[in-house]
N, C-alpha and C positions, 0 to 999 in steps of 0.2 A: 855174696853168692847165694842164689836160691836154687838148691839142687845143682843142676848143670847150667843154670842161667846166671848172669850177673846183671845187676841194675844198670851198669854201664852199657851193656849190649842193648838193653831195652831203651835206654836214653838215646843211643845212636839211631836205633830204628825209628823212634818217634820224631827225632829231629830231621831225619831224611824225609819223612812224611810231611812234616811242617814246612820245610824249605824247598822241597821239590827235586833235590838232586844230592848226590854224594858230595860233590864239591862244595855246594852251599852249606851242607851239614858240617863239613870239615871246617869251613870258615867260622860258622857259629860256635863250634865247639873248640876252636883253636887247634885243630889237628890236620895232618896231611890227609889228602884224599885216599892215599894208599892205606892209611890206618883205619879209615872209615870202611873201606872195602873189605879189609881183613876182619874187622869186627862183625860185619854182616855175614861174611863167608863162614866164620866160626860158628855164629848163631845158627845158620842154616844147616851146617854139617852136624852140629851137636843135636839139634832137634829133628834132623832128617826131613826137612821141609824146604820148599822153594818160596822165598819171600818176594823175590823180584824176577820179573821177566826181563832177561837181558838180550832179547833178540833184536831190539830196536836201537836207535841212536843213543838212548839213555835208559837205564833200568827203570822199570815201572812196577809198582806193587801188584802182585797177583791177588786174586780174590781172597785166598787164604791170608796173604800178607796184610790186606786191609782189615780183616777180622782180628789178626794178632796184634796189629798196631793199637786197636782199641783196647785189647786186653792188656797190652803193655802200658797204656796210659793209666789204667786202673791200678796196676801193680805199683807204678811210680807214685801215683797219688796216695796210695796206702802207705808206701814207705815214707813219703813226706809227712803224713799225719803221725806215723809211728815216731819219727824223729822229733816232731813238734811237741807231742805229748811228753816224751822223755825229757826234752829240754824244758818244758813248762814245769814239770815236777821238780826239776833242779832249782827253779825260780820260785818255788812255793805255791804253784798252781795245782789244784787237785787233779788226780788222774781221771776222775769222772765226777760229775755232780748229778745226783739223783734227787728229784723233787716230786712230792706228792701234794695234791690239792683237794680240799673238801668242796662239795657242791655249792655251798653258800658264798664262796669267795668270788668277788668281782674279778673278771678276767682281763679287762681292757688294759689296766696298768701293768698287770703281770705279763701280758703279751709284749707290751712296749719294753719292759725290762729284759725279757728274753731276747728281743731283737738287739738291744744294746749290749747284752752279755755276749751274744754271738759276734758282734762287731769288735768288742774289746778283747775277747778270748776266742779267736776263730777256730782253734783246734781243740777246744775243750769238749769232750764228749758229754752231752747232757741227756739224761733219760727223764721221762716225765710220765706220771700216771694220775688220772682222775679217780677219786674214790668216793664211796658212799660216806655218809656222815660218820665220823669216827675212824674211817679207814686210813686217813693220812697219818694219824697218831700211831696206829698199829704198825704201819710200814716203818715209821721211825724206830719203834721198839724192836722190830725184827731185824733192823739194820738194812732194810731194802731202800730206804730213803735217808738222805742226809738233812734235808730241809722239808718241812711240812708247812703249808699255808692252810690254816684250819681254825675251827673253833675248839675250845678246850672246856668241856662241861663235866662237872659243875664248876671246876676251878683248875688252875694250872698245877699239874703234878710236880712234886718236889724235884724229881729227876729230869725235868724238862725245862730248858731255858726258852722263854717265850718273849718275843718282842711284839708289843701291841702295834698293829698296823693301822687299823681303822675300826669304827663301829658300824654295824649294819642294823638299820631300822627294819624290823619285820612288821609289815602292815597287814592287819586283818582285812581280807577282801572276799568277795563272792561274785558270782555271775549275776547280772541283772535279772536273769530268768529264775534265780533261786528264791524260794519263799522268804528267806531272811532279808532279801533286798526290798521286799514289799512292806516291811515294818517301818512305819514313819516315826521311829524313835530309836534311841539307843537300845541295843539288844542286851538281854540279861543272860545270866548263866542258865536259867531255866529254858530260855529260848534256844540256846545253843545245844542244850542237852538232847533236844529232839532231832538234831541234825548231825550228819557225818562231818567230822573234822579231818581234813587231809593232812597227814603228818609226815614230815621228812624224818626218817628213822635210820638208825644204825643197824644194818642187817645182821651184824654179829652180836648185837646186844639190844634186841628190840625192847627189853624192859629196863634199859639203862636210863640215864638222865634225860629228861624231856624239857622242852622249852615252850611255855605258853599253851600247854594242852588244857582244854576245858571240856569236861564231860567224859563220857565213856565210849562214845561211838567214834572210833578212830580207824581210818584206813591208812595204812603205812606204805610209804614210798621210799625207794632208794634214789630214784632218778628225778631230779627237779623238773625236767622238761615234761616227763610223763604226768607228774602231779599237776602241772599247769594245764595239761590237756583235760584232766578230770575236772579241774576248777572251772575252766571255760565251758565245760559241758554241764555245769550246774549240778554236779554230783556231790558237792560238799563245799565247805568254806575252809580257808586256811590263812596262815600268815606267810606272806611272801616278801622277799627282799625288795625294798622300795625301788632300787635302781633297775630291777628287772620288770616290774609291773607298771612303771610310769607310762609307757606307751599304751598299755591296755586301759589304764584309768583315763588317759586323755581321750581315747576314741570311744569310750563307753562300754568296752567289752567286759570290764570289771568295775565294780563299785566298792568303795570303802565301807567297812563296818565300824560303827562306834559301839564299843563294848563297855557296858556299865561295870565299874569296879574291876577293870581288866587287870589281872595280876601281872601281865607282862609289862605294863606301864611302870610298875614299881622297879623291876629289874633293869629296865632301860635297854639301850642298844646292845646287840650281841657283838662281842669283840672278836675280830679276826687277828690271829697271831701268825708271825713267822717263827716257827718252833724248831728246835733241834735238841738232841739229847745233851745233857750237861757235860758228859764225858767226851763229846765230839768237838774237835777243834777245826774250824773252817780254814781252808787255804785262802789264797788271794781272791779266787773267783767267787767262792761262797760269800766271803766278807763283802766283796764288791756288790754282789747281787742284793744282799740284805740292805746295804746302804742305799742302793738305787731304788729298791722297792719302798723303803721308808720315805725317801725324798718325794717319790711320785704320789704317794698316798697321804702325805702330811696334810 
């Protein structure tokens, strides 16, 4: 019962709309036509509306009736989801799965995993947010996300469980119109000191851990796409994920920089983790997603 409505009345109404007549609806629902007529009459009387025009050979939905049929479909779909989520929790599936992702994380495999997750757990509510650098970890700590796909700099905190998914190579690049591109040799720290480095930064901790910064002239960005715009406009140089800039290197819109004694070469690739708080236990869906991501990115 929903106030003075019942789901059964709404189901009768939508079935009549689907089958085209009271008698056909009765056959589909396994009821006598008189029972179908009574359910409709009760619904009309209780709501004080006319759902069917009965002046012809067979009842026809009124304009209001057609509108309310669509509303009834939404209510029935919501009730079905309600029941499915409740049933899923009894089977060990999370009531909701909230995910946060850092800007450096490649999205292709993650998108494929989300499609597969939806197919496997069709009634699982999933919420998703993209964050600036460091934002996914903060959402974990606030309890706003159960799973974060992120970097963890300078190291994995003790209270976070982190599954390494893949390493990201950050390649130093510059526009061919930038002065650094005209040097016919590896660039030095002194060369870079004269030019702006475009840095991806954590907006909540701009002075926090940095990766591969050389020099003091840094312009800081939260948005990876906006930083790319500035890079292509020859306003500075930066390190970009190799998978993102491959097309730009191929068509000449960007060129690689060889940096003499580059400190980033010592630290190697940047690790992307699937992270969650150690005191959080995943249900079936979260565990399935972790395994699927690991398999796709192996």
